PARO-75806 format. One record per atom (N, C-alpha, C, O, CB): z, x, y; atom name. Coordinates in pm, whole numbers, always signed. Last residue first. Glycine has a CB too. Layout:
residues N
Z|X|Y|CA
...
***
This chain:
residues 66
-2575|-348|+2252|N
-2498|-328|+2375|CA
-2396|-437|+2390|C
-2321|-438|+2488|O
-2588|-324|+2497|CB
-2683|-179|+1964|N
-2646|-305|+2028|CA
-2554|-276|+2146|C
-2466|-191|+2138|O
-2579|-401|+1927|CB
-2938|+18|+1897|N
-2803|+30|+1951|CA
-2769|-99|+2024|C
-2820|-124|+2133|O
-2790|+153|+2046|CB
-3165|+162|+1672|N
-3111|+38|+1730|CA
-2967|+59|+1775|C
-2884|+112|+1701|O
-3118|-78|+1627|CB
-3306|+365|+1555|N
-3242|+392|+1684|CA
-3184|+268|+1749|C
-3157|+268|+1869|O
-3341|+455|+1777|CB
-3308|+466|+1220|N
-3319|+353|+1313|CA
-3242|+384|+1440|C
-3126|+424|+1435|O
-3266|+223|+1248|CB
-3464|+587|+944|N
-3390|+630|+1062|CA
-3415|+525|+1171|C
-3529|+500|+1209|O
-3433|+775|+1109|CB
-3430|+482|+614|N
-3499|+459|+741|CA
-3409|+508|+853|C
-3290|+474|+857|O
-3536|+307|+759|CB
-3444|+639|+303|N
-3361|+608|+419|CA
-3446|+594|+544|C
-3525|+683|+577|O
-3254|+717|+439|CB
-3503|+725|+43|N
-3545|+591|+87|CA
-3466|+546|+210|C
-3427|+429|+221|O
-3527|+490|-26|CB
-3429|+992|-3|N
-3540|+935|-80|CA
-3590|+802|-23|C
-3707|+770|-39|O
-3499|+916|-223|CB
-3577|+1137|+291|N
-3573|+1121|+145|CA
-3439|+1072|+100|C
-3339|+1108|+162|O
-3606|+1253|+76|CB
-3623|+945|+581|N
-3556|+1061|+521|CA
-3551|+1035|+371|C
-3522|+923|+329|O
-3411|+1084|+583|CB
-3839|+841|+850|N
-3776|+823|+720|CA
-3717|+956|+673|C
-3756|+1063|+718|O
-3878|+770|+616|CB
-3831|+712|+1192|N
-3881|+792|+1081|CA
-3811|+759|+951|C
-3736|+662|+942|O
-3865|+938|+1111|CB
-3743|+538|+1381|N
-3744|+680|+1419|CA
-3789|+771|+1305|C
-3786|+893|+1319|O
-3607|+724|+1466|CB
-3773|+220|+1515|N
-3805|+305|+1400|CA
-3819|+450|+1445|C
-3897|+480|+1536|O
-3935|+257|+1330|CB
-3753|+55|+1732|N
-3633|+131|+1695|CA
-3657|+227|+1579|C
-3569|+307|+1547|O
-3522|+36|+1661|CB
-3991|-81|+1749|N
-3958|+11|+1859|CA
-3833|+94|+1830|C
-3811|+195|+1898|O
-3937|-68|+1988|CB
-4175|-88|+1445|N
-4060|-134|+1522|CA
-4026|-32|+1631|C
-4032|+89|+1608|O
-3938|-157|+1430|CB
-4522|-92|+1443|N
-4403|-14|+1408|CA
-4291|-62|+1500|C
-4312|-75|+1621|O
-4428|+142|+1424|CB
-4800|-284|+1308|N
-4702|-246|+1409|CA
-4593|-156|+1353|C
-4576|-144|+1231|O
-4638|-370|+1468|CB
-5046|-275|+1140|N
-5016|-378|+1240|CA
-4921|-326|+1347|C
-4957|-324|+1465|O
-4957|-501|+1173|CB
-5084|-108|+921|N
-5200|-136|+1006|CA
-5174|-240|+1115|C
-5268|-290|+1176|O
-5314|-182|+921|CB
-4789|-228|+773|N
-4909|-146|+758|CA
-5026|-198|+842|C
-5061|-316|+835|O
-4950|-139|+612|CB
-4517|-254|+970|N
-4610|-337|+894|CA
-4742|-262|+892|C
-4800|-236|+998|O
-4624|-483|+956|CB
-4181|-143|+983|N
-4324|-117|+1005|CA
-4405|-211|+917|C
-4365|-244|+805|O
-4360|+31|+975|CB
-3938|-280|+989|N
-3946|-143|+1039|CA
-4091|-106|+1071|C
-4118|-45|+1175|O
-3889|-45|+936|CB
-3922|-617|+1109|N
-3962|-522|+1005|CA
-3969|-384|+1067|C
-4002|-370|+1185|O
-4098|-561|+941|CB
-3761|-925|+1179|N
-3793|-789|+1220|CA
-3819|-698|+1100|C
-3746|-703|+1001|O
-3679|-732|+1305|CB
-3684|-1173|+1073|N
-3822|-1154|+1118|CA
-3859|-1010|+1150|C
-3978|-976|+1149|O
-3846|-1239|+1238|CB
-3449|-1281|+994|N
-3509|-1185|+902|CA
-3651|-1149|+945|C
-3730|-1100|+864|O
-3511|-1241|+760|CB
-3152|-1329|+1199|N
-3287|-1362|+1155|CA
-3331|-1261|+1050|C
-3258|-1166|+1020|O
-3386|-1364|+1275|CB
-2940|-1278|+1391|N
-2925|-1370|+1277|CA
-3061|-1424|+1230|C
-3084|-1545|+1223|O
-2833|-1488|+1315|CB
-2952|-1080|+1576|N
-3020|-1205|+1610|CA
-3010|-1311|+1501|C
-3063|-1421|+1516|O
-3165|-1178|+1640|CB
-2807|-880|+1444|N
-2770|-918|+1580|CA
-2827|-1055|+1617|C
-2759|-1136|+1682|O
-2819|-813|+1680|CB
-2954|-856|+1205|N
-2814|-900|+1203|CA
-2770|-951|+1339|C
-2703|-1054|+1349|O
-2722|-786|+1158|CB
-3198|-757|+1302|N
-3193|-888|+1235|CA
-3051|-942|+1232|C
-3029|-1061|+1254|O
-3249|-877|+1092|CB
-3101|-511|+1396|N
-3164|-603|+1491|CA
-3164|-744|+1431|C
-3134|-841|+1502|O
-3309|-558|+1526|CB
-3014|-382|+1164|N
-2916|-419|+1266|CA
-2972|-517|+1369|C
-2897|-598|+1423|O
-2865|-295|+1336|CB
-3106|-469|+841|N
-3162|-432|+971|CA
-3062|-475|+1079|C
-3027|-593|+1086|O
-3303|-498|+994|CB
-2871|-369|+590|N
-2944|-471|+663|CA
-2996|-415|+794|C
-2937|-323|+851|O
-2856|-594|+689|CB
-2904|-156|+298|N
-2843|-193|+425|CA
-2929|-300|+493|C
-3046|-318|+457|O
-2825|-69|+517|CB
-2882|-189|-49|N
-2968|-191|+68|CA
-2891|-235|+192|C
-2822|-337|+191|O
-3088|-282|+45|CB
-2887|-86|-382|N
-2806|-104|-262|CA
-2897|-95|-140|C
-2978|-4|-129|O
-2692|+2|-255|CB
-3117|-273|-596|N
-3059|-150|-543|CA
-2977|-181|-418|C
-2993|-286|-356|O
-3169|-47|-512|CB
-3249|-502|-669|N
-3170|-435|-772|CA
-3108|-303|-725|C
-3054|-229|-806|O
-3256|-409|-893|CB
-3223|-791|-455|N
-3286|-664|-491|CA
-3193|-588|-585|C
-3071|-609|-583|O
-3317|-578|-364|CB
-3161|-1063|-370|N
-3144|-1017|-509|CA
-3220|-890|-544|C
-3277|-882|-653|O
-3186|-1126|-601|CB
-3218|-1147|-116|N
-3079|-1115|-147|CA
-3063|-1048|-283|C
-2962|-983|-307|O
-2995|-1240|-142|CB
-3493|-1030|+82|N
-3442|-1101|-35|CA
-3300|-1056|-66|C
-3265|-940|-44|O
-3533|-1078|-157|CB
-3594|-872|+279|N
-3504|-979|+321|CA
-3448|-1059|+204|C
-3366|-1148|+224|O
-3575|-1070|+416|CB
-3615|-518|+274|N
-3649|-647|+213|CA
-3546|-753|+247|C
-3426|-727|+245|O
-3662|-633|+62|CB
-3699|-335|+521|N
-3572|-362|+453|CA
-3588|-504|+402|C
-3576|-599|+479|O
-3444|-344|+549|CB
-4004|-155|+500|N
-3932|-279|+528|CA
-3798|-275|+458|C
-3784|-219|+350|O
-4014|-401|+482|CB
-4316|-28|+540|N
-4174|+12|+539|CA
-4093|-109|+585|C
-4111|-158|+697|O
-4148|+138|+631|CB
-4293|+26|+251|N
-4411|-35|+314|CA
-4408|-31|+467|C
-4520|-32|+519|O
-4424|-179|+268|CB
-4075|+134|+108|N
-4158|+221|+190|CA
-4289|+161|+237|C
-4386|+233|+260|O
-4186|+343|+115|CB
-3786|-30|+147|N
-3910|-42|+74|CA
-4010|+34|+160|C
-4026|+0|+277|O
-3953|-194|+48|CB
-3467|+132|+180|N
-3591|+81|+236|CA
-3702|+71|+132|C
-3711|+154|+41|O
-3636|+169|+351|CB
-3202|+212|+133|N
-3265|+113|+48|CA
-3396|+57|+100|C
-3432|-56|+66|O
-3173|+2|+26|CB
-3004|+264|+433|N
-3041|+296|+294|CA
-3115|+180|+228|C
-3093|+64|+263|O
-2916|+330|+213|CB
-3041|+381|+754|N
-3033|+259|+674|CA
-3087|+285|+534|C
-3203|+324|+519|O
-3112|+144|+741|CB
-2879|+547|+988|N
-2956|+577|+868|CA
-2936|+460|+773|C
-2828|+442|+717|O
-2912|+714|+802|CB
-2895|+544|+1345|N
-2847|+484|+1221|CA
-2937|+529|+1106|C
-3057|+548|+1125|O
-2844|+328|+1232|CB
-2803|+730|+1620|N
-2909|+711|+1521|CA
-2846|+657|+1395|C
-2752|+716|+1341|O
-2985|+844|+1493|CB
***
């Protein structure tokens, strides 16, 4: 289980480079060299690797590259 810091609680790891806080990258996006994957999109979908959140802004991610 990965704990990714700096989530925007919409719930997304923002793809912009100039955020004012420390933020980890989505491991699925890193693996595929893209920015299309989101942890959750309100009223639309939840990432299959999303396992929840932990205070204050940590996404629990079950992504495991093989």
